[in-house]
N, C-alpha and C positions, 0 to 999 in steps of 0.2 A: 649798120646798125649805128648814123654818131651819135645819137643821144639817147640808149635805153630809157634813162631815168624820166624824160619826157615824155616817152612813150606810155612809160609803166603808168604815168601818173595821169595822162587821158584815159588808158584803161580804165585804172581805179576809180575816176570820177563818173565814166558812162556807166560801170557796174554799180555804183555805190547805191543810186534810187532804187535800181531793184532790188537790194539787199534791203534796204530801208524797207520796201513795202511786205517783203515776204516773210523776214526775220525780227517786225519789232512795231508798236503801233506809235505813232509819232501825234504828241499832243497839239493841239491846233497853234499854239503858243512857242514851240519848238522851231525856231528859224532863228538867223543869224541876223547879220546887220543887210547882206545881201540878198536879203528874202531865200537861203535856201534852207535845209534842214540841217537842225543844228546837234552833232551827235551827241552833245551831252544831256538831252533832252527825250533819249529816246528811252521811251519806256517795253521793255521783254516780259514775253510771258514767261511764268514759272517755271523751271522745270521739274518735270513729273517726276520725283523721287521712290514713289513707291514699289516696294519687292513685289513681283508675281509671284502668286501660288502655284503648288502641284496640285492636280487633282489625283485624289488618292483611291484604290480600288485593290481588293481584296480579292485573289483568286479561288476555287472551289478548295484548291489544295491546299491554301492558305498563304501563297505568295502574296506581300506586298507590292503594288506597283504605284507607283507615282507617273502622271502623266502630265506632258509638259508639247504640244505641239509648235512647230514654227515650219511656217511653208513659205522662208525665203529662199532655202535651197532644195536640191534635188534630193536630200540627203537625210538617213535614216541611222538613229543611235541608240543602243542601249548602254545604261551604266548598270553594277549592281554592286551591293552590299551584304556579303554572306557574314553570318554569325559565326566567325574561327576566327583563330589567329595564333601567333606564335607562342602568347602566353600561355596557350592549353597546350604544347608538348611536354613530354618527357624532359627532364634536365638532360638525361644522358641522350635524347637524341635532337639535340637544340639544332636547326638546322630542317625538319623535317616539316614545320608548316609551307615554306620558303619553296623546297623541292617539291611537296605538291603541289603547293599553286603553280610552277614550272611547268609542269607534266602533263597537267589535265588537259589540257591547251597542247602542249608538243606533241604528244603521245598520240594524236588521235583519239576515235572513236572506235567503241566494236564494232560499228558495221563500216567503218572507214578509216583505212589506213594512215598513217602521219601523212605519206608523202600526196597521197589524192587529195587528203583535207586541205594541205598547201596552197596544191594547182587549184582546187576549184576554188579556194580565198580568191587566190590571187589573178584568177579568169573573172570575178567579178568585180575585182577591183575593192575586194573586201579584208574586215580584220575579224582576226576574233582572237582577244587575249584574257588571262586568265593570271594570278598571282592571289599571295597569302601576305598580310604585313602582321604586327604585333598584336593589332586588337581587332580587325577585319579581313575578312577574301573577298576579291572584288573579280567580276568577270565583265568585259565587255564587248561589244557589235558594234559595227562601222561599217555600211553599205551604201548603195546608190539606194533611192526610195523605190524603183523600179522593180530593185533585188530582196524586197522585205521580206516577200514571202520563203525565200531561198535560206536570205537571211537568218530568219529566225529557225529553221528546221536546223540548219547548222548549229547555232547559236544552245539549242537549247541540247541536243546531241552531244554536243561536247558538256554541257551539265549535268545531263542525267546519266549518261554510258562514256565517261574515257575509258581507252583502250590500256594507258601507262604500258606504253610499249616499253621492252627490253632496251633495245638500244637507244631512244632518246633519253630513258630514263640514266642510264650509263652518261651519255654525251650531257645531261644536266647537272648530273653528280660532280662529272669530271671538271666541268666548268667551274662549280662551288667551289672545288676543293682549290685551281689554280687560281680564283679569286682570291680564295683565303691566304695559299701560300704568297701572295704580293701586296697583301692589304698594307703591309708596312712600308711598303714603299713611296707612298702619299705621307708627308708628316703631318699633314692638317688633319685628314682622316684619321691617321693615329690619336693622332691628340683628341678629337672629339670622341671617338670610340673610346678609349680610356677614362676619359672625365664620365660619361655614363655611364660606365662601367663602375666609377667609384661612388655616385649618385645613388645609382638605383643599386647598391648592392645589396646581396640579400633577397632579391626580388627576379620576378621572369622577364621585368625590363630593365636587369642590369645582363641578361645573359647573351652573349655569340656564339654563333659556329665556331668550331675549331676542328682541325684536322682529322681527330676522334671523334668527336661525334659525330660528322657528315658521312665517313667513314662507314660508321657502324649503320647506317639508313640502308634499308632494305627496300625493295619494293612493295613486298607484302607492308612492310611499315607504311609506306606509302596509301596502298591501296585501304588499309584499315582506318587511318587519318581520315582520310576523304570519304567512305561510308557514312563515319560517326557523324560525320559536321555537315555536311552536304545533303539534306532533306528540303525540301520546298518552304517548310514552313521557318526556314531559316534564310531563306533568298528576299532580299529586295529589289527588284529592278526599277529604275528609272528612265522612262522611254519619253526620247525627244526626236523633233524631226518633221518632215513632211511625208503626216500619215491620216487617215482619215479615224478618227477619236471613236465612233462608234464600233469601228468595225474591228479594233488594234485588241479588245479584251478579248473576241471571240478565238482570233486568232491567236491570242498567249495560249487561252483555255485549252487550243487544238493541240499544240506544239507540246506543250505539259501533261497532256491528259494521261493517268496511269502514273504520274509521278509520287511515289509515297514514302516513306520516312517515319521513325521515330524521334522526337523533341529528343537531343542529346541530355547526357548528363555530367554536365562541366565540373572538371577536374577544380579542387578549390585553388585560388591562385591569391598566392600571400599578399597582403596590403604592405604597400613600400612606408617603411618607417619614418616617419619626419625628424629627421637628425640634420643638427647642423655642427658639425666636427668639423674643424677646417684644417688645414694640411697642405704641404706642397711634396710636389711627386715628379722626380725628376726621372727623364729617359734621358739614357747618354746616346748624344747622334752626332758624329763630328760633321756638323753642316755650319754655314756662315750666317744663317738666318735662327732666330728662335721664334719656335710656334708655342704661343701661350693660350691656353684656355683655363676658365674657373667657372665654377658654378656650384648653385645647391638648389635641392627642392624647392617647388614653386607650385601656386594652388591650379585650379580649375577652373574651365572657360566661364562656368556657371557660377561662379563667386560671387557673391553680392559686387568688390571689387576689383574684377577683373576689367573695366574699361580704366579705371584709376589705374590698374599697373599700365595697359594702353599707352596713354600720354606720358604717366610718367618714362615708360621705355623708349617713347618718341624723344622727350626731352634730353635722357640719356644716353643713348647711344645706338639709338635704333632709328634717327631720323634723317639718317647722312651726314651732310655739309653743314647741319645746323642742327646738330648734336652736340653735346658736351665733349664729350671721348672725341669726338674727331676734331675739336678745336683744340683740345687740349693736348693733345698725343701728335696729331698730323698738321693740324697749320700752325697751330703756336712754335712746333717744338719739330716738327718734322722728324719724325722717331719711328712714323708707321705708315703704310699707306693704306691699309684698311685696319679700323679699329669699332669695334661695336659690342653692343649688350642688347638684350632684350629678355624678357618671357617667354615661354611658349606654354600655355595654358594646358593642362590635362584634360583629357576627356572620362576617359574610365578612371582613371587614376591621377596623381599627383604628375603636377606640371614639371619644370625646371627654370629657372635663372641662370643665364650665362652671359659671359662675356668672354670677349679674345681679340687678338690681335697677333701679327707677325712683326719684327723686328730684328735690327742687327745682332749678334749675338752680345756686344760692347755695350746696348742698352738695355738689355732684359729685366735687369731688378728696378731701373728709370720706369720702364711702361708699366711694370707690374702695381708700383706704387703709385703712379698716374692714377688709372684704374681705378685702382681701390679708396683712393683720395675722391673721386668724382663718385663713386657711390656713396659713400661716408656723408658727402656733401648733399646730396638729393636727399638725406635720410633729415640732415639738421639745420637746412636751411631753407626757406623759400624760395621756390621758381619765381621768376618775375613774370609781369603781366603778360611781355613779349613774346615769351619761351612756352606760354599758356595757349596762350592765342594760336602762333603757330604751330605747333603740335595738336591741338585739337582741329584746325584747318586743315591738316596734312591730312590727318585720319579719315574726316569727313568727305573732302573731297577724293581720295583713292578708293571712296568705299563704294563708290558706285562701280569701279572698274574691277570689281570682283562678281558683279553682277550685270555683267555688259553684254553675255551669252547667256542664252536657255541653257545651255550643257551648265556652268556655271549655276546658275541659280539652282538648278536640279542638284546638284552637288551639296550643294548647302544645304536644301531641304530634306535630301535624304539623310545628311547626317543629323540634326536634329532628330528625325523620325528614330534614326538607330539609336541613339542616345540618351534619348528621352528626354530631350530640353524641355523648356517652356517653348511652346507653338509660337509666342506674338518675341520669342528668343531674338531675331532680325528687327524685327520692327522696334523695337525699343531701343537696338543698340547704339542708334547714333544720340538718340533724347541724352542717354544715358554719360555719352563721351562728352557731350556739351555741359550737361551740368555737373563737369569735375571742376572744383576749386583748387588753389595754391595750396590750400588746408589740407583738402582730400591729398593729395599728391604726399606730403611729408608724412601726414599719418599712416598712408599704405607703405609710403616707402619705409619708415620707423619699422614698422611689422614685419613687411615682407622680404625686406632686405636684410641679407646680416655677412657684414664684411669679413667679419673674423672667422665665420663658418665656411665661408668659401673653401672647396677642392680646387687649388691651383695646379694644371697640368702646365709644364713645360716639357717640348724636345728641344734640344741644342745641346752646344758645347761648351761645358761651365770651366773649360778650361777660360775662355772670352767673355764669360761674363763679366759687367761693371760691379757688382756686389754679391756676397755671401747671400743665396736663397734663402737662410736660415731665418734671417730678420720677419720674412714673412709666415714661421711658422717652423715647424717639424719637418726635416724634408725626408722622403721616402723615396730610395731609388725603384724605379718602375722597368719591368723587363718584360720588351713586348714581343709578346705571344705570337702566334700566328691566328686571327680570330677573323670572322666576316666582317663584310658592311654592313653598317647601323640600318636596322630596319626602322620604316618609316611608319 
């Protein structure tokens, strides 16, 4: 091929008329001097940004079902949200919810031993998974659409009749204990964990499994925890994939027929206290790089100013290379490869604002100072028109990717139902983002960001630091205990 560029131009010129006729309308006067179509005169059809809705049905036993068929591929999927969570476990049994979630599926069912269940799912190329997080439990099914009936039978059996096999329970417990013993091997994971413990101190959201709490958990504890919370009226199902919508409800009624249970009495969960008491917390570790994490409590996703916070986040530290923190710390000074800041809005409880970076030990203090400086600046100085436009465009343009697959749409609709969000939460989200002004950002930043109330966690070697950490607040030494991985 002597001239690939020429060949490419020929191919493009041949394809262009077909692209024009298929993808856009051409005004009658959309021609150039040569009489050929002018690209500048193209008029494209508007992109449909409507968010599909699910069909909501309640089964006779109280289970809520969201339906969204998708016939593109011969697949069938079930996702569920179960009203249970680690926030309801006893403090001295921290880890019980996580262990229960793992063993519901892995232990098999009363009628099917775990090995046989594994083989059956493997034979039909299917999967069933269960887990429990901080505020909800989940169970999922994925099979080929031709195996829908078999998959639903297995899925319902796992939810209704877990065996809690002793051997699988001991295996899951051993894995959890092993994970706890190795958790501090990751300085970044340890720093994030310690920060969340400080932010949510005194609440269930600040608890993490320890060797002691997990060791104390018995299989009877797991069985009782399951029996209390896994009742049909606590379960919400989301059905996506290639199925007959008119027939699926009768199939669900059949596989869950006879499943009953009393709505549980939930233990009180102490509310998170909103305090902004800053401080520096140092965990000494002889490593060449310092891990920096800082943060404090923030609001909920349903707060009126949440969309303003999202725009602010993008400008401050969540917008990649366009963010102020990346420009200040990485681009201008080359002090860190990764630096960021963003707000994680709470759903049931208060969320948190967090910032972080990893840098060489000799620039630890400088990086902390730069991050705090940028946080203070966005509270006191208006952002530029360009920053505001870029942040809004970034959020709006990425919004569509949250809903590019039916399973993602289903997940969002279920979250809205589970937490009782306003029904138009998704539909109004973009308009609220576009309505944000520079004045809104400075007002909300001044209200929501507290530079002097930041809990600052550093893991590193203080002998190599560039300055005394006491300039950022009272320094407290942290002892890295053996804790489990953060719950999501």
